[in-house]
Every structure is written in structure tokens, then in C-alpha cells.
C-alpha positions in Angstrom: -3.5 -8.4 -5.0 -2.0 -9.6 -1.7 -0.8 -6.0 -1.0 -4.4 -5.2 0.1 -4.7 -7.8 2.7 -1.2 -8.5 4.0 -2.3 -7.7 7.6 -5.3 -10.1 7.4 -5.1 -13.6 8.7 -7.5 -16.1 7.2 -8.3 -19.5 8.6 -10.2 -21.4 5.9 -10.2 -19.3 2.8 -7.2 -18.5 0.6 -6.1 -15.5 -1.5 -6.8 -17.3 -4.7 -10.5 -18.0 -3.8 -10.9 -14.4 -2.6 -9.5 -13.1 -5.9 -11.9 -15.4 -7.9 -14.9 -14.4 -5.8 -14.1 -10.7 -6.2 -13.5 -10.8 -9.9 -14.4 -7.4 -11.4 -13.8 -5.5 -8.2 -11.6 -2.5 -8.4 -8.8 -2.0 -5.9 -11.0 0.5 -4.0 -13.9 -2.1 -4.0 -11.5 -4.7 -2.5 -10.2 -2.3 0.2 -13.7 -1.3 1.1 -14.8 -5.0 1.4 -11.8 -5.8 3.6 -12.4 -2.8 5.8 -16.1 -3.7 6.2 -15.1 -7.2 7.1 -12.8 -5.8 9.9 -15.6 -3.6 11.2 -18.2 -6.4 11.1 -15.8 -8.7 13.0 -15.1 -6.1 15.6 -18.8 -5.5 16.2 -19.3 -9.3 16.6 -16.5 -9.5 19.1 -17.8 -6.5 21.1 -21.2 -8.2 21.1 -19.7 -11.4 22.6 -17.9 -9.3 25.3 -21.1 -7.5 26.2 -23.0 -10.8 26.5 -20.3 -12.4 28.6 -17.4 -10.2 29.7 -15.4 -13.2 31.2 -15.1 -15.2 28.0 -11.8 -17.0 28.0 -11.5 -17.1 24.2 -11.3 -13.3 24.1 -8.6 -13.0 26.7 -5.8 -14.2 24.4 -7.4 -12.8 21.3 -5.8 -12.8 17.8 -7.8 -11.4 14.9 -8.4 -14.1 12.3 -11.0 -14.1 9.6 -12.8 -17.1 8.3 -14.9 -18.0 5.3 -18.1 -17.0 7.2 -16.7 -13.5 7.8 -15.9 -13.1 4.1 -19.2 -14.5 2.9 -21.2 -12.3 5.3 -19.4 -9.2 4.1 -19.4 -10.1 0.4 -23.2 -10.1 0.4 -23.1 -6.4 1.0 -20.8 -5.6 -1.9 -20.9 -5.4 -5.7 -18.1 -4.3 -8.1 -18.2 -0.6 -8.9 -17.9 -1.4 -12.6 -20.3 -3.5 -14.6 -19.2 -6.0 -17.2 -20.3 -3.6 -19.8 -18.1 -0.8 -18.3 -15.1 -3.2 -18.2 -15.5 -4.2 -21.8 -15.8 -0.5 -22.8 -12.6 0.4 -20.9 -10.8 -2.6 -22.3 -11.8 -1.5 -25.9 -10.6 2.1 -25.2 -7.3 0.8 -23.9 -6.8 -1.6 -26.9 -7.6 1.3 -29.3 -5.2 3.5 -27.5 -2.4 1.0 -27.4 -2.8 0.0 -31.1 -2.7 3.6 -32.1 -6.3 3.5 -33.4 -7.2 6.6 -31.4 -6.3 10.1 -32.4 -5.4 11.8 -29.1 -6.0 15.3 -30.4 -9.4 14.4 -31.6 -10.2 12.5 -28.4 -9.1 15.5 -26.3 -11.4 17.8 -28.1 -14.4 15.5 -27.7 -13.8 15.1 -23.9 -14.1 18.8 -23.2 
């Protein structure tokens, strides 16, 4: 999972907690969440600069994310797949791996 946020620096939240909190998210869901977090952070920084262009903390700026950034963004997101969908796909995969699915029959029912 760390491949998706190798360029992200977090202050007070770790990869393990992010993984637990985003359980059920697809890779695309996770990428969208992280991108939204970047955009939200950028907007917040720009707002600070507009309010006070001479802020010292922004002169030597390094982008780091904190728990608050993650929490704020996570409120906007839900996994693309429901628990029901996940169970259905897991069953399909298990049937396929065990040889319980006739590929020829499956192919004709899909078209």
C-alpha cells in the first residue's frame, strides 16, 4: 500500500492506521483520497497566504500532512465497493480458483 503515498510526509498518523481506516477502499479510492488531501491542504495554505502574505512559517515551507488533514478528507470519501460487493467478488474468485466455475458457461452468460 505504501506505493500510493511514498511522496507523502505524515506527522502524527502512520501507514498502518491509514490502512485500517481505509479498509475496503480500492487502489483508486485511496489515490483519490490522497489527491483530495493534497488539494485541500494547498487550498488551506493559499488561504493563509491571502490572509497574511508575510507569514514566516510559509517562507520555508515543507508539505507535511497531519491527522487533521486525513480526518477532514476521509469524511468526504466512502469505498467504491460495499461489503456485499466484496463478498460477492471473493466468492467468485474462490469458485474460480477451486475450479467450481465452468469458464465456457460463464462466458456465455456474460454476453
